N, CA, C and O of each residue as an XYZ file, in Angstrom:
832
protein
N      21.027    -13.702    -41.427
C      20.529    -14.322    -40.210
C      21.213    -13.688    -39.004
O      22.441    -13.608    -38.966
N      20.437    -13.234    -38.015
C      21.013    -12.610    -36.839
C      21.751    -13.641    -35.996
O      21.506    -14.843    -36.104
N      22.687    -13.137    -35.127
C      23.512    -14.043    -34.346
C      22.677    -14.969    -33.475
O      22.984    -16.156    -33.366
N      21.613    -14.435    -32.847
C      20.780    -15.272    -31.986
C      20.100    -16.372    -32.789
O      20.022    -17.518    -32.348
N      19.605    -16.011    -33.982
C      18.942    -16.992    -34.836
C      19.945    -18.030    -35.334
O      19.639    -19.220    -35.401
N      21.153    -17.564    -35.685
C      22.185    -18.474    -36.154
C      22.568    -19.465    -35.061
O      22.767    -20.652    -35.319
N      22.669    -18.944    -33.810
C      23.028    -19.820    -32.697
C      21.947    -20.862    -32.471
O      22.249    -22.039    -32.274
N      20.692    -20.438    -32.498
C      19.588    -21.379    -32.311
C      19.564    -22.422    -33.412
O      19.274    -23.593    -33.165
N      19.875    -21.984    -34.652
C      19.902    -22.920    -35.776
C      20.971    -23.973    -35.582
O      20.733    -25.156    -35.821
N      22.159    -23.547    -35.145
C      23.269    -24.492    -34.977
C      23.040    -25.468    -33.833
O      23.676    -26.521    -33.776
N      22.149    -25.128    -32.933
C      21.842    -26.027    -31.826
C      20.870    -27.133    -32.236
O      20.705    -28.115    -31.512
N      20.234    -26.975    -33.384
C      19.300    -27.991    -33.855
C      20.066    -29.207    -34.379
O      21.165    -29.060    -34.914
N      19.501    -30.392    -34.232
C      20.199    -31.586    -34.742
C      20.303    -31.560    -36.260
O      19.397    -31.086    -36.945
N      21.406    -32.071    -36.778
C      21.575    -32.144    -38.220
C      20.601    -33.167    -38.795
O      20.247    -34.146    -38.139
N      20.184    -32.925    -40.008
C      19.184    -33.766    -40.657
C      19.627    -35.229    -40.708
O      18.808    -36.132    -40.537
N      20.922    -35.465    -40.942
C      21.414    -36.838    -41.063
C      21.266    -37.635    -39.766
O      21.295    -38.865    -39.794
N      21.108    -36.957    -38.642
C      20.917    -37.682    -37.382
C      19.520    -38.298    -37.325
O      19.339    -39.377    -36.759
N      18.542    -37.622    -37.904
C      17.182    -38.182    -37.944
C      17.010    -39.120    -39.132
O      16.281    -40.109    -39.056
N      17.696    -38.796    -40.240
C      17.585    -39.597    -41.460
C      18.988    -40.020    -41.896
O      19.546    -39.444    -42.830
N      19.559    -41.021    -41.228
C      20.976    -41.363    -41.456
C      21.257    -42.125    -42.747
O      22.406    -42.167    -43.186
N      20.245    -42.729    -43.370
C      20.492    -43.538    -44.568
C      20.589    -42.628    -45.786
O      19.642    -41.902    -46.086
N      21.719    -42.652    -46.493
C      21.860    -41.789    -47.689
C      20.831    -42.137    -48.758
O      20.374    -43.277    -48.840
N      20.475    -41.169    -49.562
C      19.545    -41.403    -50.658
C      20.179    -42.311    -51.702
O      21.396    -42.309    -51.882
N      19.354    -43.080    -52.384
C      19.836    -43.836    -53.529
C      20.053    -42.862    -54.687
O      19.711    -41.684    -54.585
N      20.616    -43.351    -55.773
C      20.882    -42.456    -56.910
C      19.588    -41.905    -57.506
O      19.530    -40.734    -57.883
N      18.555    -42.736    -57.594
C      17.277    -42.250    -58.118
C      16.641    -41.236    -57.167
O      16.093    -40.227    -57.611
N      16.710    -41.499    -55.882
C      16.139    -40.564    -54.912
C      16.851    -39.216    -54.964
O      16.205    -38.169    -54.925
N      18.176    -39.240    -55.053
C      18.919    -37.990    -55.133
C      18.546    -37.227    -56.408
O      18.405    -36.005    -56.374
N      18.387    -37.925    -57.516
C      17.992    -37.280    -58.766
C      16.650    -36.584    -58.604
O      16.485    -35.441    -59.029
N      15.693    -37.267    -57.993
C      14.361    -36.673    -57.821
C      14.418    -35.449    -56.908
O      13.807    -34.424    -57.209
N      15.137    -35.548    -55.809
C      15.298    -34.402    -54.906
C      15.972    -33.242    -55.637
O      15.670    -32.077    -55.382
N      16.888    -33.575    -56.549
C      17.648    -32.553    -57.265
C      16.805    -31.731    -58.218
O      17.264    -30.696    -58.702
N      15.591    -32.159    -58.502
C      14.702    -31.355    -59.330
C      14.379    -30.022    -58.658
O      14.044    -29.049    -59.335
N      14.478    -29.975    -57.336
C      14.197    -28.728    -56.607
C      15.456    -27.921    -56.328
O      15.382    -26.874    -55.685
N      16.614    -28.387    -56.801
C      17.873    -27.684    -56.524
C      17.861    -26.221    -56.956
O      18.436    -25.393    -56.249
N      17.234    -25.852    -58.089
C      17.227    -24.433    -58.467
C      16.531    -23.544    -57.448
O      16.883    -22.373    -57.302
N      15.544    -24.090    -56.743
C      14.808    -23.307    -55.744
C      15.592    -23.182    -54.442
O      15.417    -22.223    -53.691
N      16.453    -24.156    -54.185
C      17.140    -24.253    -52.888
C      18.409    -23.426    -52.858
O      19.514    -23.968    -52.877
N      18.249    -22.103    -52.811
C      19.419    -21.222    -52.787
C      19.858    -20.886    -51.363
O      21.006    -20.498    -51.151
N      18.975    -21.026    -50.400
C      19.276    -20.654    -49.023
C      20.429    -21.492    -48.477
O      20.541    -22.677    -48.791
N      21.277    -20.884    -47.666
C      22.437    -21.599    -47.128
C      22.029    -22.746    -46.207
O      22.813    -23.669    -45.985
N      20.811    -22.695    -45.670
C      20.343    -23.744    -44.773
C      19.587    -24.852    -45.504
O      19.135    -25.812    -44.879
N      19.450    -24.724    -46.804
C      18.729    -25.728    -47.580
C      19.593    -26.966    -47.787
O      20.798    -26.862    -48.018
N      18.971    -28.127    -47.703
C      19.663    -29.372    -48.017
C      19.306    -29.792    -49.428
O      18.135    -29.772    -49.805
N      20.303    -30.172    -50.210
C      20.062    -30.597    -51.589
C      20.334    -32.083    -51.777
O      20.272    -32.585    -52.899
N      20.639    -32.799    -50.683
C      20.974    -34.224    -50.793
C      20.156    -35.095    -49.851
O      20.478    -36.267    -49.653
N      19.093    -34.529    -49.266
C      18.190    -35.302    -48.416
C      16.751    -34.972    -48.807
O      16.484    -33.921    -49.390
N      15.838    -35.868    -48.485
C      14.432    -35.563    -48.735
C      13.978    -34.433    -47.824
O      13.197    -33.577    -48.242
N      14.454    -34.419    -46.592
C      14.148    -33.328    -45.673
C      14.745    -32.043    -46.256
O      15.881    -32.065    -46.730
N      14.010    -30.924    -46.235
C      14.445    -29.747    -46.994
C      15.562    -28.910    -46.387
O      16.119    -28.053    -47.072
N      15.907    -29.135    -45.114
C      16.920    -28.304    -44.455
C      18.097    -29.148    -43.969
O      17.979    -30.361    -43.799
N      19.227    -28.488    -43.752
C      20.401    -29.192    -43.246
C      20.258    -29.534    -41.771
O      20.928    -30.439    -41.272
N      19.377    -28.806    -41.066
C      19.085    -29.102    -39.663
C      17.575    -29.209    -39.481
O      16.809    -28.607    -40.233
N      17.157    -29.966    -38.494
C      15.738    -30.225    -38.282
C      15.029    -28.950    -37.833
O      15.368    -28.355    -36.810
N      14.047    -28.553    -38.618
C      13.289    -27.332    -38.320
C      11.897    -27.457    -38.954
O      11.582    -26.786    -39.936
N      11.082    -28.325    -38.373
C       9.744    -28.583    -38.912
C       8.893    -27.312    -38.954
O       8.108    -27.116    -39.882
N       9.052    -26.445    -37.939
C       8.240    -25.228    -37.873
C       8.508    -24.310    -39.065
O       7.585    -23.680    -39.582
N       9.762    -24.230    -39.501
C      10.083    -23.371    -40.646
C       9.411    -23.885    -41.912
O       8.926    -23.093    -42.719
N       9.375    -25.201    -42.094
C       8.710    -25.779    -43.259
C       7.221    -25.459    -43.217
O       6.635    -25.090    -44.235
N       6.609    -25.598    -42.046
C       5.177    -25.324    -41.905
C       4.881    -23.843    -42.145
O       3.913    -23.497    -42.822
N       5.722    -22.979    -41.586
C       5.518    -21.541    -41.727
C       5.686    -21.109    -43.180
O       4.909    -20.291    -43.672
N       6.666    -21.635    -43.859
C       6.911    -21.272    -45.258
C       5.737    -21.677    -46.143
O       5.312    -20.902    -46.999
N       5.216    -22.867    -45.948
C       4.073    -23.315    -46.744
C       2.867    -22.407    -46.531
O       2.152    -22.081    -47.479
N       2.647    -22.003    -45.293
C       1.497    -21.142    -44.988
C       1.676    -19.750    -45.571
O       0.740    -19.193    -46.143
N       2.878    -19.178    -45.430
C       3.110    -17.801    -45.853
C       3.266    -17.667    -47.359
O       2.772    -16.707    -47.950
N       3.939    -18.606    -47.978
C       4.230    -18.502    -49.408
C       3.150    -19.112    -50.296
O       2.953    -18.672    -51.429
N       2.450    -20.126    -49.781
C       1.507    -20.863    -50.623
C       0.113    -20.987    -50.023
O      -0.774    -21.573    -50.643
N      -0.093    -20.450    -48.838
C      -1.386    -20.566    -48.144
C      -1.767    -22.028    -47.951
O      -2.939    -22.396    -48.039
N      -0.768    -22.846    -47.690
C      -0.980    -24.266    -47.419
C      -0.941    -24.485    -45.914
O       0.098    -24.293    -45.282
N      -2.051    -24.880    -45.347
C      -2.115    -25.126    -43.902
C      -2.691    -26.493    -43.566
O      -2.895    -26.810    -42.394
N      -2.957    -27.310    -44.593
C      -3.523    -28.635    -44.357
C      -3.093    -29.578    -45.470
O      -2.564    -29.150    -46.495
N      -3.329    -30.865    -45.253
C      -3.018    -31.850    -46.292
C      -3.830    -31.600    -47.549
O      -3.332    -31.767    -48.663
N      -5.084    -31.199    -47.369
C      -5.933    -30.930    -48.538
C      -5.387    -29.763    -49.351
O      -5.358    -29.820    -50.580
N      -4.953    -28.699    -48.664
C      -4.335    -27.557    -49.362
C      -3.118    -28.020    -50.148
O      -2.924    -27.644    -51.304
N      -2.306    -28.839    -49.501
C      -1.081    -29.323    -50.137
C      -1.406    -30.148    -51.372
O      -0.778    -29.982    -52.418
N      -2.380    -31.032    -51.253
C      -2.758    -31.884    -52.385
C      -3.253    -31.047    -53.557
O      -2.932    -31.338    -54.709
N      -4.036    -30.005    -53.268
C      -4.551    -29.150    -54.348
C      -3.425    -28.396    -55.037
O      -3.420    -28.278    -56.263
N      -2.467    -27.883    -54.266
C      -1.350    -27.158    -54.863
C      -0.513    -28.074    -55.746
O      -0.151    -27.704    -56.863
N      -0.211    -29.250    -55.256
C       0.599    -30.182    -56.037
C      -0.129    -30.604    -57.307
O       0.481    -30.709    -58.371
N      -1.414    -30.842    -57.198
C      -2.194    -31.217    -58.377
C      -2.195    -30.085    -59.408
O      -2.067    -30.333    -60.607
N      -2.340    -28.847    -58.941
C      -2.330    -27.710    -59.857
C      -1.007    -27.553    -60.571
O      -0.975    -27.287    -61.773
N       0.100    -27.717    -59.837
C       1.415    -27.601    -60.459
C       1.662    -28.737    -61.447
O       2.275    -28.530    -62.494
N       1.191    -29.925    -61.119
C       1.393    -31.069    -62.011
C       0.572    -30.931    -63.286
O       1.026    -31.334    -64.357
N      -0.620    -30.373    -63.187
C      -1.520    -30.298    -64.337
C      -1.203    -29.127    -65.274
O      -1.175    -29.292    -66.493
N      -0.966    -27.955    -64.701
C      -0.754    -26.783    -65.568
C       0.233    -25.792    -64.972
O       1.140    -25.330    -65.665
N       0.070    -25.459    -63.695
C       1.005    -24.569    -63.024
C       1.169    -23.223    -63.711
O       0.240    -22.704    -64.329
N       2.362    -22.673    -63.593
C       2.676    -21.376    -64.190
C       2.979    -21.506    -65.683
O       2.974    -20.513    -66.410
N       3.242    -22.727    -66.131
C       3.604    -22.900    -67.543
C       2.446    -22.592    -68.472
O       2.656    -22.320    -69.655
N       1.214    -22.630    -67.949
C       0.069    -22.278    -68.791
C       0.141    -20.809    -69.190
O      -0.161    -20.462    -70.332
N       0.539    -19.941    -68.255
C       0.697    -18.515    -68.564
C       1.841    -18.305    -69.551
O       1.727    -17.509    -70.483
N       2.932    -19.017    -69.343
C       4.075    -18.892    -70.253
C       3.703    -19.337    -71.661
O       4.143    -18.745    -72.647
N       2.900    -20.372    -71.745
C       2.463    -20.852    -73.067
C       1.674    -19.776    -73.798
O       1.842    -19.577    -75.001
N       0.812    -19.083    -73.060
C       0.014    -18.016    -73.679
C       0.880    -16.842    -74.105
O       0.643    -16.230    -75.147
N       1.891    -16.529    -73.290
C       2.712    -15.352    -73.553
C       3.831    -15.613    -74.552
O       4.126    -14.773    -75.403
N       4.451    -16.786    -74.442
C       5.657    -17.045    -75.212
C       5.544    -18.206    -76.190
O       6.403    -18.381    -77.054
N       4.490    -18.995    -76.056
C       4.364    -20.162    -76.908
C       5.223    -21.314    -76.449
O       5.402    -22.286    -77.183
N       5.766    -21.221    -75.228
C       6.606    -22.266    -74.646
C       6.081    -22.556    -73.241
O       5.729    -21.633    -72.507
N       6.028    -23.820    -72.871
C       5.535    -24.203    -71.544
C       6.684    -24.774    -70.723
O       6.974    -25.965    -70.834
N       7.351    -23.958    -69.897
C       8.514    -24.409    -69.130
C       8.132    -25.268    -67.923
O       7.934    -24.765    -66.817
N       8.035    -26.560    -68.164
C       7.683    -27.510    -67.107
C       8.663    -27.449    -65.943
O       8.265    -27.660    -64.797
N       9.930    -27.166    -66.210
C      10.960    -27.213    -65.169
C      10.643    -26.305    -63.981
O      10.876    -26.685    -62.834
N      10.121    -25.126    -64.244
C       9.768    -24.199    -63.163
C       8.724    -24.827    -62.242
O       8.875    -24.803    -61.020
N       7.666    -25.388    -62.830
C       6.613    -26.015    -62.033
C       7.112    -27.275    -61.336
O       6.728    -27.548    -60.199
N       7.964    -28.044    -62.008
C       8.499    -29.263    -61.407
C       9.366    -28.954    -60.192
O       9.292    -29.640    -59.173
N      10.192    -27.910    -60.311
C      11.045    -27.524    -59.181
C      10.198    -27.098    -57.985
O      10.492    -27.471    -56.849
N       9.146    -26.317    -58.239
C       8.253    -25.898    -57.159
C       7.509    -27.098    -56.581
O       7.346    -27.199    -55.365
N       7.066    -27.993    -57.432
C       6.339    -29.187    -57.014
C       7.185    -30.016    -56.039
O       6.700    -30.427    -54.985
N       8.438    -30.254    -56.395
C       9.314    -31.051    -55.538
C       9.650    -30.302    -54.261
O       9.701    -30.902    -53.188
N       9.879    -29.010    -54.361
C      10.187    -28.208    -53.185
C       9.024    -28.239    -52.193
O       9.235    -28.435    -50.996
N       7.803    -28.048    -52.686
C       6.626    -28.070    -51.816
C       6.428    -29.457    -51.210
O       6.078    -29.571    -50.035
N       6.644    -30.502    -51.990
C       6.515    -31.866    -51.473
C       7.499    -32.103    -50.327
O       7.137    -32.682    -49.303
N       8.730    -31.660    -50.502
C       9.748    -31.854    -49.466
C       9.392    -31.086    -48.203
O       9.574    -31.595    -47.097
N       8.888    -29.875    -48.354
C       8.504    -29.101    -47.180
C       7.253    -29.691    -46.524
O       7.098    -29.637    -45.304
N       6.365    -30.254    -47.347
C       5.215    -30.944    -46.779
C       5.651    -32.131    -45.940
O       5.081    -32.392    -44.881
N       6.659    -32.849    -46.408
C       7.239    -33.926    -45.611
C       7.922    -33.358    -44.369
O       7.818    -33.921    -43.279
N       8.623    -32.232    -44.546
C       9.366    -31.641    -43.434
C       8.493    -31.234    -42.269
O       8.946    -31.270    -41.125
N       7.246    -30.844    -42.523
C       6.372    -30.413    -41.430
C       5.337    -31.474    -41.073
O       4.443    -31.215    -40.268
N       5.444    -32.666    -41.660
C       4.567    -33.757    -41.264
C       3.252    -33.848    -42.001
O       2.417    -34.680    -41.648
N       3.031    -33.016    -43.025
C       1.795    -33.123    -43.805
C       1.824    -34.335    -44.734
O       0.777    -34.853    -45.121
N       3.029    -34.784    -45.087
C       3.202    -35.988    -45.885
C       4.114    -36.945    -45.137
O       5.075    -36.519    -44.497
N       3.817    -38.235    -45.216
C       4.750    -39.217    -44.703
C       5.914    -39.337    -45.683
O       5.852    -38.817    -46.797
N       6.959    -40.013    -45.269
C       8.099    -40.197    -46.168
C       7.679    -40.949    -47.429
O       8.078    -40.586    -48.535
N       6.866    -42.002    -47.258
C       6.410    -42.774    -48.418
C       5.553    -41.923    -49.344
O       5.677    -42.017    -50.565
N       4.684    -41.091    -48.771
C       3.838    -40.221    -49.590
C       4.672    -39.198    -50.350
O       4.375    -38.888    -51.503
N       5.709    -38.675    -49.713
C       6.563    -37.695    -50.380
C       7.285    -38.321    -51.565
O       7.371    -37.713    -52.631
N       7.804    -39.532    -51.385
C       8.486    -40.195    -52.508
C       7.517    -40.503    -53.635
O       7.870    -40.386    -54.808
N       6.299    -40.896    -53.289
C       5.294    -41.148    -54.321
C       5.004    -39.882    -55.112
O       4.881    -39.920    -56.336
N       4.895    -38.753    -54.402
C       4.648    -37.473    -55.079
C       5.786    -37.153    -56.039
O       5.545    -36.732    -57.170
N       7.020    -37.348    -55.597
C       8.161    -37.052    -56.463
C       8.192    -37.979    -57.680
O       8.483    -37.546    -58.795
N       7.892    -39.246    -57.453
C       7.898    -40.202    -58.572
C       6.846    -39.830    -59.622
O       7.033    -40.081    -60.812
N       5.759    -39.241    -59.177
C       4.680    -38.913    -60.109
C       5.086    -37.862    -61.143
O       4.538    -37.840    -62.245
N       6.041    -36.991    -60.802
C       6.428    -35.916    -61.717
C       7.558    -36.347    -62.663
O       7.823    -35.680    -63.663
N       8.222    -37.465    -62.339
C       9.404    -37.879    -63.102
C       9.109    -38.152    -64.578
O       9.839    -37.641    -65.427
N       8.074    -38.935    -64.933
C       7.862    -39.225    -66.365
C       7.720    -37.983    -67.229
O       8.267    -37.932    -68.330
N       6.992    -36.978    -66.745
C       6.813    -35.756    -67.537
C       8.132    -35.026    -67.721
O       8.420    -34.524    -68.807
N       8.943    -34.965    -66.654
C      10.229    -34.256    -66.733
C      11.186    -34.978    -67.682
O      11.821    -34.350    -68.529
N      11.286    -36.295    -67.534
C      12.193    -37.079    -68.374
C      11.747    -37.039    -69.836
O      12.578    -37.067    -70.744
N      10.433    -36.972    -70.057
C       9.924    -36.913    -71.416
C      10.078    -35.553    -72.067
O       9.870    -35.416    -73.273
N      10.445    -34.533    -71.274
C      10.553    -33.172    -71.790
C      11.996    -32.717    -71.978
O      12.291    -31.972    -72.913
N      12.894    -33.153    -71.107
C      14.279    -32.661    -71.128
C      15.278    -33.796    -71.294
O      14.996    -34.952    -70.977
N      16.461    -33.433    -71.802
C      17.511    -34.426    -72.028
C      18.766    -34.133    -71.220
O      19.752    -34.864    -71.321
N      18.743    -33.069    -70.417
C      19.927    -32.721    -69.626
C      19.534    -31.756    -68.525
O      18.470    -31.137    -68.575
N      20.401    -31.632    -67.528
C      20.174    -30.627    -66.481
C      20.253    -29.223    -67.064
O      19.576    -28.317    -66.577
N      21.052    -29.030    -68.079
C      21.150    -27.692    -68.682
C      19.824    -27.293    -69.328
O      19.372    -26.159    -69.168
N      19.210    -28.207    -70.047
C      17.899    -27.903    -70.630
C      16.884    -27.610    -69.523
O      16.076    -26.687    -69.631
N      16.942    -28.400    -68.475
C      16.040    -28.202    -67.335
C      16.268    -26.824    -66.721
O      15.314    -26.112    -66.408
N      17.546    -26.451    -66.549
C      17.888    -25.153    -65.965
C      17.406    -24.002    -66.839
O      16.885    -23.010    -66.329
N      17.574    -24.129    -68.151
C      17.147    -23.061    -69.063
C      15.639    -22.828    -68.964
O      15.188    -21.683    -68.936
N      14.869    -23.899    -68.911
C      13.421    -23.749    -68.819
C      12.994    -23.270    -67.429
O      11.999    -22.560    -67.288
N      13.755    -23.665    -66.407
C      13.466    -23.149    -65.064
C      13.590    -21.627    -65.057
O      12.718    -20.931    -64.539
N      14.666    -21.122    -65.626
C      14.878    -19.671    -65.655
C      13.797    -18.963    -66.467
O      13.351    -17.874    -66.106
N      13.384    -19.588    -67.561
C      12.323    -19.000    -68.386
C      11.021    -18.917    -67.591
O      10.350    -17.884    -67.594
N      10.670    -19.998    -66.918
C       9.457    -20.003    -66.116
C       9.523    -19.018    -64.973
O       8.531    -18.367    -64.646
N      10.685    -18.908    -64.369
C      10.843    -17.966    -63.256
C      10.676    -16.528    -63.729
O      10.093    -15.701    -63.028
N      11.187    -16.234    -64.910
C      11.075    -14.882    -65.442
C       9.616    -14.526    -65.705
O       9.182    -13.418    -65.389
N       8.865    -15.449    -66.275
C       7.437    -15.207    -66.524
C       6.704    -14.993    -65.201
O       5.876    -14.090    -65.083
N       7.009    -15.818    -64.220
C       6.395    -15.672    -62.891
C       6.745    -14.329    -62.265
O       5.882    -13.647    -61.712
N       8.024    -13.954    -62.358
C       8.458    -12.698    -61.747
C       7.831    -11.496    -62.446
O       7.462    -10.518    -61.795
N       7.711    -11.568    -63.769
C       7.079    -10.479    -64.505
C       5.622    -10.299    -64.075
O       5.087     -9.191    -64.106
N       4.996    -11.394    -63.675
C       3.610    -11.321    -63.232
C       3.438    -10.642    -61.893
O       2.316    -10.333    -61.493
N       4.554    -10.401    -61.181
C       4.501     -9.750    -59.874
C       4.675     -8.242    -59.966
O       4.645     -7.557    -58.944
N       4.853     -7.720    -61.152
C       5.037     -6.277    -61.296
C       3.825     -5.539    -60.746
O       2.678     -5.934    -60.956
N       4.116     -4.461    -60.039
C       3.046     -3.693    -59.423
C       2.840     -4.031    -57.969
O       2.110     -3.335    -57.263
N       3.489     -5.120    -57.502
C       3.414     -5.443    -56.083
C       4.465     -4.639    -55.338
O       5.331     -4.022    -55.959
N       4.397     -4.640    -54.009
C       5.345     -3.860    -53.217
C       6.741     -4.442    -53.334
O       6.904     -5.643    -53.549
N       7.761     -3.578    -53.190
C       9.145     -4.026    -53.313
C       9.478     -5.122    -52.318
O      10.264     -6.021    -52.617
N       8.873     -5.051    -51.121
C       9.186     -6.026    -50.082
C       8.738     -7.428    -50.457
O       9.251     -8.410    -49.919
N       7.779     -7.530    -51.382
C       7.266     -8.845    -51.759
C       7.937     -9.399    -53.008
O       7.666    -10.533    -53.403
N       8.810     -8.613    -53.635
C       9.476     -9.088    -54.835
C      10.505    -10.159    -54.496
O      11.180    -10.066    -53.471
N      10.632    -11.180    -55.353
C      11.635    -12.222    -55.112
C      13.031    -11.720    -55.459
O      13.210    -10.581    -55.891
N      14.006    -12.587    -55.264
C      15.376    -12.229    -55.612
C      15.459    -11.928    -57.104
O      14.693    -12.495    -57.884
N      16.368    -11.051    -57.519
C      16.496    -10.725    -58.944
C      16.879    -11.953    -59.769
O      17.420    -12.928    -59.247
N      16.592    -11.884    -61.046
C      16.898    -13.007    -61.932
C      18.386    -13.330    -61.915
O      18.769    -14.486    -62.095
N      19.228    -12.324    -61.702
C      20.679    -12.567    -61.682
C      21.073    -13.527    -60.565
O      22.025    -14.292    -60.714
N      20.344    -13.492    -59.439
C      20.644    -14.406    -58.338
C      20.355    -15.849    -58.757
O      21.124    -16.759    -58.448
N      19.238    -16.047    -59.464
C      18.907    -17.386    -59.962
C      19.925    -17.835    -61.006
O      20.315    -19.003    -61.034
N      20.357    -16.903    -61.867
C      21.366    -17.229    -62.882
C      22.650    -17.729    -62.229
O      23.207    -18.748    -62.637
N      23.111    -17.012    -61.223
C      24.359    -17.362    -60.537
C      24.250    -18.728    -59.874
O      25.168    -19.545    -59.957
N      23.124    -18.968    -59.217
C      22.911    -20.249    -58.530
C      22.925    -21.399    -59.526
O      23.525    -22.440    -59.259
N      22.275    -21.228    -60.664
C      22.228    -22.301    -61.648
C      23.581    -22.533    -62.298
O      23.927    -23.669    -62.621
N      24.348    -21.473    -62.492
C      25.704    -21.663    -63.031
C      26.527    -22.526    -62.089
O      27.303    -23.371    -62.537
N      26.365    -22.321    -60.788
C      27.095    -23.125    -59.807
C      26.631    -24.584    -59.857
O      27.450    -25.497    -59.763
N      25.335    -24.802    -60.003
C      24.821    -26.169    -60.079
C      25.336    -26.886    -61.322
O      25.594    -28.089    -61.283
N      25.488    -26.154    -62.426
C      25.917    -26.748    -63.690
C      27.433    -26.834    -63.835
O      27.925    -27.495    -64.749
N      28.165    -26.190    -62.968
C      29.626    -26.162    -63.043
C      30.179    -27.571    -62.811
O      30.003    -28.115    -61.721
N      30.842    -28.175    -63.799
C      31.361    -29.541    -63.620
C      32.418    -29.655    -62.522
O      32.680    -30.752    -62.028
N      33.016    -28.547    -62.142
C      34.025    -28.578    -61.085
C      33.420    -28.487    -59.687
O      34.132    -28.627    -58.693
N      32.114    -28.255    -59.605
C      31.438    -28.113    -58.317
C      31.095    -29.501    -57.769
O      30.111    -30.112    -58.186
N      31.897    -29.984    -56.848
C      31.726    -31.343    -56.330
C      30.523    -31.483    -55.407
O      30.085    -32.598    -55.125
N      29.990    -30.370    -54.938
C      28.829    -30.442    -54.037
C      27.509    -30.294    -54.791
O      26.439    -30.443    -54.201
N      27.576    -30.005    -56.082
C      26.347    -29.857    -56.847
C      25.631    -31.199    -56.950
O      26.233    -32.183    -57.380
N      24.352    -31.259    -56.561
C      23.623    -32.527    -56.693
C      23.485    -32.956    -58.143
O      23.310    -34.142    -58.422
N      23.561    -32.003    -59.074
C      23.461    -32.357    -60.489
C      24.723    -33.059    -60.984
O      24.677    -33.789    -61.974
N      25.841    -32.845    -60.306
C      27.049    -33.603    -60.623
C      27.062    -34.937    -59.882
O      27.615    -35.920    -60.375
N      26.455    -34.969    -58.703
C      26.370    -36.215    -57.937
C      25.366    -37.181    -58.565
O      25.511    -38.399    -58.467
N      24.351    -36.616    -59.209
C      23.326    -37.437    -59.881
C      23.122    -36.896    -61.293
O      22.166    -36.158    -61.532
N      23.994    -37.245    -62.224
C      23.866    -36.757    -63.607
C      22.494    -37.084    -64.193
O      21.794    -37.973    -63.709
N      22.124    -36.352    -65.239
C      20.781    -36.474    -65.793
C      20.412    -37.916    -66.153
O      19.291    -38.350    -65.887
N      21.344    -38.660    -66.755
C      21.004    -40.013    -67.202
C      20.910    -41.012    -66.058
O      20.594    -42.180    -66.286
N      21.181    -40.569    -64.814
C      21.082    -41.455    -63.648
C      19.714    -42.109    -63.557
O      19.607    -43.295    -63.245
N      18.674    -41.343    -63.826
C      17.308    -41.839    -63.650
C      16.966    -42.914    -64.677
O      15.996    -43.650    -64.501
N      17.746    -43.011    -65.738
C      17.494    -44.018    -66.770
C      18.222    -45.331    -66.529
O      18.046    -46.288    -67.284
N      19.046    -45.383    -65.472
C      19.790    -46.606    -65.135
C      19.202    -47.234    -63.871
O      18.478    -46.564    -63.134
N      19.501    -48.503    -63.610
C      18.990    -49.125    -62.382
C      19.392    -48.345    -61.135
O      20.496    -47.804    -61.057
N      18.500    -48.295    -60.177
C      18.774    -47.572    -58.933
C      19.839    -48.315    -58.147
O      19.983    -49.533    -58.260
N      20.583    -47.562    -57.348
C      21.621    -48.191    -56.516
C      21.903    -47.312    -55.310
O      21.554    -46.131    -55.284
N      22.540    -47.907    -54.316
C      22.948    -47.163    -53.128
C      24.108    -46.268    -53.477
O      24.882    -46.565    -54.388
N      24.233    -45.162    -52.748
C      25.338    -44.243    -52.992
C      26.424    -44.440    -51.945
O      27.446    -43.754    -51.979
């Protein structure tokens, strides 16, 4: 990030000023499904809003550039596609395994950005996140299992980009590996996966 951009970013209000109430344990768990995608230093992993500072335009621009989402209808179609089959359908054909975690992480990330730019209300965003929970809980028993399938799905997706220009290629798989190791590290006190362990969603919700 250039100095001018960094300065402008730091002048923006912090997310907690607009959304001062901390997430409950269940809410943090649901938001944490997108933690593997949130590698950027400006990403928030403990709020429904996707950034550490308020930047609605960035959320809107990212949805348009990365997903061709420019309306609520576009957003609804993308979320429905990820929930129904997503990229795991290709993985199933290629590997005989359907890594739901990759699609779930993208689903939650897109929902949060949709909320961030005003395409979804806060209530609608939480409803969207709740809709994906039963499938995820029914498929995995730990964050490690979730992380392993996320990496598998990401690899299949990345392999499908071969032949595109270098400028459009995503970060190498090693970058995703490193990020997930940090999320799974029990000594990492800032990891949302340590703040909201996997079995959190199976216990009564509570304030943090």
